[in-house]
SEMAR-734916 format. One line per 3 residues: their letters; for each residue x, y, z of N, C-alpha, C. Coordinates in steps of 0.1 Angstrom, whole numbers, plus 5000, padded with zeros to 4 digits. Layout:
% SEMAR-734916
a = X,Y,Z,X,Y,Z,X,Y,Z | ...;
***
This chain:
% SEMAR-734916
mne = 3696,1925,4180,3711,1922,4178,3715,1912,4190 | 3721,1901,4186,3726,1891,4196,3738,1897,4204 | 3738,1893,4217,3750,1896,4225,3761,1888,4218;
pvt = 3773,1894,4217,3785,1889,4212,3792,1878,4221 | 3789,1880,4234,3795,1870,4243,3784,1865,4253 | 3782,1851,4251,3770,1845,4260,3775,1834,4268;
ltv = 3766,1832,4278,3769,1820,4288,3756,1811,4289 | 3760,1799,4287,3750,1787,4290,3755,1779,4302 | 3748,1777,4312,3751,1767,4323,3743,1754,4321;
has = 3749,1745,4318,3742,1732,4314,3740,1723,4328 | 3730,1714,4328,3726,1707,4340,3736,1699,4345 | 3747,1695,4336,3759,1686,4340,3768,1694,4350;
gaa = 3767,1707,4350,3777,1714,4357,3788,1721,4349 | 3787,1719,4336,3796,1726,4326,3789,1740,4322 | 3798,1750,4323,3793,1762,4318,3799,1764,4303;
eiv = 3792,1771,4295,3798,1773,4281,3798,1787,4278 | 3811,1794,4275,3809,1809,4273,3814,1808,4257 | 3804,1814,4250,3805,1815,4236,3809,1829,4230;
idr = 3819,1831,4222,3820,1843,4214,3814,1842,4201 | 3804,1851,4199,3795,1850,4189,3795,1863,4179 | 3806,1865,4172,3809,1876,4162,3813,1869,4150;
per = 3809,1860,4143,3814,1852,4132,3818,1861,4120 | 3808,1872,4120,3812,1880,4107,3825,1888,4108 | 3832,1888,4120,3845,1893,4122,3853,1882,4127;
hna = 3851,1870,4124,3859,1858,4128,3861,1858,4144 | 3849,1864,4149,3850,1863,4165,3863,1872,4170 | 3865,1883,4163,3876,1892,4168,3869,1900,4180;
mtl = 3877,1903,4190,3873,1909,4203,3875,1923,4203 | 3863,1930,4208,3865,1944,4212,3867,1945,4227 | 3870,1956,4232,3874,1959,4245,3861,1953,4254;
amy = 3850,1958,4248,3837,1956,4256,3835,1941,4256 | 3838,1934,4246,3837,1919,4245,3846,1913,4255 | 3857,1917,4257,3867,1914,4267,3860,1915,4281;
esl = 3854,1927,4283,3849,1931,4297,3836,1921,4299 | 3830,1918,4289,3815,1908,4290,3824,1894,4293 | 3833,1891,4288,3839,1878,4290,3843,1877,4304;
lal = 3850,1887,4310,3855,1887,4325,3843,1887,4333 | 3831,1894,4329,3819,1894,4337,3814,1880,4338 | 3814,1873,4326,3808,1860,4327,3816,1849,4334;
igq = 3828,1851,4334,3838,1843,4342,3834,1844,4357 | 3833,1856,4362,3829,1859,4375,3817,1853,4378 | 3807,1854,4369,3793,1848,4373,3795,1833,4374;
cer = 3803,1826,4365,3805,1813,4367,3812,1809,4381 | 3821,1816,4385,3829,1814,4397,3820,1816,4409 | 3809,1824,4408,3800,1825,4418,3788,1817,4418;
tsg = 3787,1808,4409,3776,1798,4408,3780,1785,4411 | 3774,1779,4422,3780,1770,4430,3780,1756,4422 | 3769,1755,4413,3769,1743,4405,3778,1741,4395;
vrc = 3786,1752,4390,3794,1752,4379,3808,1745,4382 | 3812,1734,4375,3825,1727,4380,3835,1727,4368 | 3831,1733,4354,3841,1733,4346,3835,1744,4335;
ilf = 3845,1752,4328,3842,1761,4318,3847,1759,4305 | 3838,1759,4295,3843,1757,4282,3842,1771,4274 | 3852,1775,4266,3853,1786,4258,3851,1780,4243;
rga = 3843,1788,4236,3840,1784,4222,3837,1797,4214 | 3840,1796,4201,3838,1805,4191,3826,1802,4182 | 3817,1809,4178,3805,1806,4170,3809,1806,4155;
ggk = 3803,1799,4148,3804,1801,4133,3811,1790,4125 | 3820,1783,4132,3826,1771,4126,3839,1776,4117 | 3844,1789,4117,3854,1792,4111,3866,1798,4120;
sfi = 3862,1802,4131,3873,1808,4141,3868,1804,4155 | 3880,1803,4163,3878,1803,4178,3876,1818,4182 | 3889,1824,4182,3887,1838,4184,3900,1844,4176;
agt = 3897,1853,4168,3908,1861,4158,3915,1871,4165 | 3916,1871,4179,3925,1882,4186,3915,1895,4188 | 3922,1906,4190,3915,1919,4191,3912,1924,4178;
dia = 3901,1930,4176,3896,1938,4165,3907,1947,4161 | 3912,1947,4149,3924,1956,4145,3918,1970,4145 | 3906,1973,4143,3901,1987,4143,3905,1994,4156;
yfk = 3907,1987,4166,3910,1992,4179,3923,2001,4179 | 3933,1995,4171,3945,2002,4171,3948,2014,4163 | 3936,2017,4156,3937,2029,4149,3941,2043,4155;
dfh = 3936,2043,4169,3937,2055,4177,3950,2054,4186 | 3960,2043,4184,3972,2044,4191,3981,2057,4185 | 3987,2063,4195,3995,2073,4193,4010,2071,4194;
dgr = 4012,2063,4205,4028,2060,4208,4029,2046,4215 | 4040,2044,4219,4042,2031,4228,4036,2029,4240 | 4031,2041,4247,4024,2039,4259,4010,2033,4258;
dgv = 4004,2036,4246,3992,2029,4242,3992,2014,4241 | 4004,2010,4237,4007,1996,4235,4008,1989,4248 | 4016,1997,4258,4018,1993,4271,4005,1990,4277;
aye = 3997,1999,4277,3983,2000,4283,3975,1988,4277 | 3977,1986,4264,3968,1975,4257,3973,1962,4263 | 3985,1958,4263,3992,1947,4266,3988,1943,4281;
afv = 3987,1954,4290,3983,1953,4303,3970,1947,4306 | 3962,1954,4297,3945,1951,4296,3945,1937,4293 | 3952,1932,4281,3951,1919,4275,3955,1908,4287;
erv = 3967,1912,4294,3972,1903,4305,3963,1902,4317 | 3954,1912,4319,3943,1910,4328,3933,1900,4325 | 3930,1900,4311,3920,1890,4307,3926,1877,4307;
idt = 3938,1875,4301,3945,1861,4302,3948,1857,4316 | 3952,1864,4324,3955,1861,4338,3943,1857,4346 | 3931,1864,4342,3918,1859,4349,3915,1845,4344;
ver = 3915,1842,4331,3913,1828,4325,3921,1819,4331 | 3935,1822,4333,3944,1813,4339,3942,1808,4354 | 3937,1819,4361,3934,1818,4375,3922,1812,4378;
iam = 3914,1808,4369,3899,1801,4371,3904,1789,4379 | 3897,1786,4391,3901,1775,4398,3896,1762,4394 | 3884,1761,4387,3879,1749,4381,3886,1746,4367;
pti = 3884,1734,4362,3891,1732,4349,3884,1739,4338 | 3893,1743,4328,3887,1751,4317,3892,1744,4304 | 3883,1745,4293,3886,1738,4282,3883,1748,4270;
avi = 3893,1749,4260,3891,1757,4248,3886,1748,4237 | 3874,1751,4231,3869,1743,4221,3871,1750,4207 | 3880,1745,4199,3885,1754,4188,3882,1748,4175;
dgw = 3874,1755,4168,3869,1751,4154,3872,1762,4145 | 3885,1760,4139,3889,1771,4130,3901,1776,4134 | 3903,1790,4132,3915,1797,4135,3915,1803,4149;
avg = 3926,1800,4156,3930,1805,4169,3941,1813,4168 | 3939,1827,4167,3950,1836,4162,3952,1847,4173 | 3965,1851,4175,3967,1862,4185,3963,1861,4198;
ggl = 3953,1869,4202,3947,1869,4215,3940,1856,4217 | 3933,1851,4206,3925,1840,4207,3935,1827,4210 | 3947,1828,4206,3957,1816,4208,3962,1818,4222;
ala = 3964,1831,4227,3968,1833,4241,3956,1828,4251 | 3943,1831,4248,3933,1826,4255,3932,1812,4255 | 3935,1806,4244,3932,1790,4246,3945,1784,4251;
tac = 3956,1789,4253,3968,1786,4258,3967,1787,4274 | 3960,1797,4278,3957,1800,4292,3947,1788,4298 | 3939,1783,4289,3930,1771,4294,3939,1759,4297;
dfr = 3931,1750,4304,3938,1737,4308,3939,1727,4298 | 3929,1726,4289,3927,1717,4278,3923,1723,4266 | 3926,1719,4255,3921,1723,4242,3918,1711,4233;
lcs = 3906,1713,4228,3901,1703,4217,3899,1711,4204 | 3903,1704,4192,3901,1713,4180,3895,1704,4169 | 3890,1711,4159,3885,1703,4147,3898,1702,4139;
das = 3896,1693,4128,3908,1689,4120,3913,1700,4111 | 3904,1709,4109,3908,1719,4100,3915,1732,4107 | 3915,1731,4120,3919,1744,4128,3934,1747,4125;
rfg = 3938,1759,4126,3950,1764,4125,3954,1775,4136 | 3966,1775,4140,3969,1783,4152,3981,1791,4148 | 3981,1804,4153,3993,1812,4150,3990,1826,4155;
api = 4001,1834,4155,4001,1848,4157,4010,1856,4147 | 4006,1857,4136,4014,1863,4123,4016,1877,4125 | 4019,1882,4137,4022,1897,4140,4033,1902,4131;
akt = 4044,1894,4128,4055,1899,4120,4052,1902,4106 | 4039,1896,4101,4034,1899,4087,4023,1909,4087 | 4017,1909,4099,4005,1920,4100,4008,1933,4106;
lsn = 4006,1934,4120,4007,1946,4126,4020,1951,4131 | 4029,1943,4130,4045,1946,4135,4042,1950,4150 | 4035,1942,4157,4035,1945,4172,4041,1933,4179;
tls = 4038,1930,4191,4044,1920,4198,4036,1914,4209 | 4038,1903,4214,4030,1897,4225,4039,1901,4238 | 4031,1902,4250,4037,1903,4262,4047,1892,4266;
srn = 4057,1894,4274,4066,1884,4278,4057,1872,4286 | 4048,1875,4292,4041,1866,4300,4034,1857,4291 | 4028,1863,4279,4021,1854,4270,4030,1846,4262;
iar = 4042,1851,4259,4054,1842,4252,4057,1832,4262 | 4058,1835,4275,4061,1825,4284,4053,1813,4285 | 4038,1816,4283,4029,1806,4283,4029,1797,4270;
lqa = 4032,1805,4259,4033,1796,4247,4046,1788,4248 | 4057,1793,4252,4069,1784,4254,4067,1773,4262 | 4059,1774,4273,4058,1763,4281,4048,1752,4273;
alg = 4039,1757,4267,4031,1748,4260,4036,1741,4247 | 4045,1749,4239,4048,1745,4226,4064,1744,4224 | 4072,1750,4233,4085,1749,4231,4091,1761,4223;
vpr = 4102,1764,4226,4108,1777,4218,4109,1777,4205 | 4113,1763,4198,4113,1765,4184,4101,1767,4177 | 4089,1762,4183,4075,1764,4177,4071,1777,4179;
vkk = 4074,1784,4190,4070,1798,4192,4077,1808,4182 | 4092,1805,4182,4098,1813,4171,4091,1812,4157 | 4089,1798,4152,4082,1797,4140,4070,1805,4139;
mlm = 4061,1805,4149,4049,1812,4149,4052,1827,4150 | 4060,1833,4158,4060,1847,4159,4070,1853,4149 | 4080,1848,4146,4093,1854,4140,4090,1849,4124;
lad = 4085,1837,4120,4083,1834,4107,4067,1836,4103 | 4059,1840,4112,4044,1841,4110,4038,1828,4103 | 4043,1817,4107,4038,1805,4103,4026,1801,4113;
yls = 4016,1792,4106,4007,1788,4113,4009,1771,4115 | 4005,1767,4127,4007,1753,4130,3992,1745,4129 | 3992,1734,4123,3981,1727,4121,3975,1720,4133;
asd = 3964,1714,4131,3958,1707,4142,3967,1694,4144 | 3972,1687,4135,3980,1676,4136,3993,1681,4144 | 3999,1691,4140,4012,1698,4146,4009,1699,4161;
mle = 3996,1705,4164,3993,1707,4180,3991,1695,4187 | 3985,1684,4180,3982,1672,4186,3995,1665,4189 | 4005,1665,4179,4019,1658,4181,4026,1665,4192;
cgy = 4024,1677,4195,4034,1682,4206,4026,1683,4219 | 4012,1677,4219,4006,1676,4231,3998,1691,4235 | 3997,1700,4227,3990,1713,4229,3977,1710,4229;
vhd = 3970,1703,4221,3955,1698,4220,3955,1686,4226 | 3944,1682,4232,3940,1669,4239,3935,1660,4228 | 3929,1665,4219,3922,1656,4208,3919,1665,4196;
vcs = 3919,1658,4185,3914,1664,4172,3902,1656,4167 | 3891,1664,4165,3879,1658,4159,3873,1664,4146 | 3864,1657,4141,3857,1663,4130,3849,1674,4136;
pga = 3845,1684,4127,3836,1696,4135,3823,1691,4141 | 3817,1681,4135,3805,1675,4140,3806,1670,4154 | 3818,1664,4156,3819,1656,4169,3826,1664,4179;
lqe = 3831,1677,4177,3837,1685,4186,3830,1687,4197 | 3817,1693,4198,3811,1697,4209,3808,1685,4218 | 3805,1673,4213,3802,1662,4221,3816,1657,4230;
aah = 3827,1658,4222,3840,1654,4227,3844,1663,4238 | 3840,1677,4238,3845,1687,4247,3837,1684,4260 | 3823,1680,4258,3815,1680,4270,3818,1665,4276;
ala = 3823,1655,4269,3828,1644,4274,3840,1644,4282 | 3849,1653,4278,3861,1657,4286,3858,1664,4298 | 3848,1674,4298,3843,1681,4309,3838,1671,4320;
qrl = 3830,1662,4314,3825,1651,4325,3837,1644,4332 | 3847,1640,4325,3860,1634,4331,3865,1642,4341 | 3867,1656,4338,3873,1664,4348,3863,1666,4360;
mal = 3851,1668,4357,3842,1672,4369,3840,1659,4378 | 3843,1648,4374,3843,1635,4382,3854,1635,4391 | 3866,1642,4390,3877,1640,4398,3878,1651,4409;
spv = 3889,1652,4416,3889,1661,4429,3891,1675,4425 | 3882,1684,4427,3884,1699,4424,3895,1705,4433 | 3897,1698,4445,3909,1703,4453,3923,1701,4446;
tqk = 3925,1689,4443,3937,1686,4435,3938,1695,4422 | 3928,1696,4415,3929,1704,4402,3933,1717,4405 | 3927,1724,4415,3928,1739,4418,3943,1740,4422;
avk = 3949,1731,4430,3962,1732,4434,3972,1730,4424 | 3969,1720,4416,3979,1717,4403,3979,1730,4394 | 3968,1735,4390,3966,1747,4382,3974,1759,4387;
esl = 3971,1761,4400,3979,1773,4406,3994,1771,4406 | 3998,1759,4410,4013,1756,4410,4019,1758,4396 | 4013,1753,4386,4018,1754,4372,4018,1769,4368;
rri = 4007,1777,4372,4007,1792,4370,4019,1798,4376 | 4022,1796,4388,4033,1802,4393,4046,1797,4388 | 4047,1786,4385,4060,1781,4377,4063,1788,4364;
vve = 4053,1787,4356,4054,1792,4343,4053,1807,4342 | 4046,1812,4348,4043,1827,4346,4052,1836,4355 | 4055,1832,4368,4062,1839,4378,4073,1834,4383;
qrl = 4078,1822,4377,4089,1814,4381,4089,1814,4396 | 4079,1810,4402,4078,1809,4417,4077,1794,4420 | 4083,1788,4431,4081,1776,4437,4074,1775,4451;
dde = 4071,1786,4455,4065,1786,4469,4051,1781,4468 | 4048,1770,4476,4036,1762,4477,4030,1759,4490 | 4035,1765,4500,4030,1761,4514,4016,1762,4515;
dli = 4011,1774,4510,3996,1777,4512,3988,1766,4504 | 3993,1763,4493,3985,1752,4484,3985,1739,4491 | 3997,1735,4496,3997,1722,4503,3989,1722,4515;
dev = 3988,1734,4524,3982,1736,4535,3965,1734,4533 | 3962,1741,4521,3947,1740,4517,3944,1727,4512 | 3952,1719,4505,3947,1706,4502,3946,1696,4512;
ygs = 3957,1696,4520,3958,1685,4530,3949,1688,4543 | 3945,1701,4544,3934,1706,4554,3921,1704,4549 | 3920,1700,4536,3905,1699,4531,3897,1689,4536;
trf = 3885,1690,4536,3874,1680,4540,3876,1669,4529 | 3878,1673,4516,3878,1663,4505,3889,1653,4507 | 3901,1659,4511,3912,1650,4514,3910,1640,4525;
kda = 3904,1645,4537,3901,1638,4549,3892,1627,4546 | 3880,1630,4538,3871,1621,4535,3875,1609,4525 | 3885,1613,4516,3891,1604,4508,3899,1595,4515;
via = 3907,1599,4524,3916,1590,4533,3908,1580,4539 | 3897,1585,4547,3888,1576,4553,3882,1564,4544 | 3876,1570,4533,3871,1561,4524,3881,1550,4518;
fts = 3893,1555,4516,3902,1546,4509,3907,1535,4519 | 3910,1539,4531,3914,1529,4541,3904,1520,4547 | 3892,1525,4546,3881,1516,4549,3878,1505,4540;
gas = 3879,1509,4526,3877,1500,4516,3888,1491,4516 | 3902,1494,4519,3912,1486,4520,3913,1476,4530 | 3905,1479,4541,3906,1470,4554,3895,1458,4551;
k = 3887,1460,4541,3875,1450,4541,3880,1439,4532;
***
């Protein structure tokens, strides 16, 4: 039996984490979420990794959220509170990854899959992809306020209400128009486009990228503007000092 969550580290420096449970539309079990967290940690400890791509196998779904079978054993609202706290740990971990992240979406990005894609820095999708969280029509549950805040920042309040309150799906073209996805490709071109984007990101300053990511996370999720630690880390870095020397040396010639 294949592992449902796998990691491949490419020679380019891009790592690819694949959710491989297509018979269930890549719906996640708690064990799969834990495997995902472990593989993210492995990427962060591997010095050659400079970008992480998240992808769903099978060509029909990115991630279809949490496997609904998990909810059969819920007894009361406290189970929901514990579940949302667990999901937040996963999404927060993805959002706090210091290096650039890309969600490669071919098919449905639903519920928790939509939340995970939103926590990534960039999203590419196939032209047949659909995005939503039709919880008002299915389970009658809700998303955490932090995940709604992430969606609101990425999509705006009207689109979030359309998704969550009307249980509507947004198309690939809808998401391209509002800037949620970086590009829309044919399914056959999606993987190449994702790795090309990864190459662009890896060619740029990881010091700047890390600081920008953390600033945005604080602003969107925690409504914080404190940044002295980030500015100190960036301006005190060897990367900054070397870049200033290189730039001024080149300008003087």
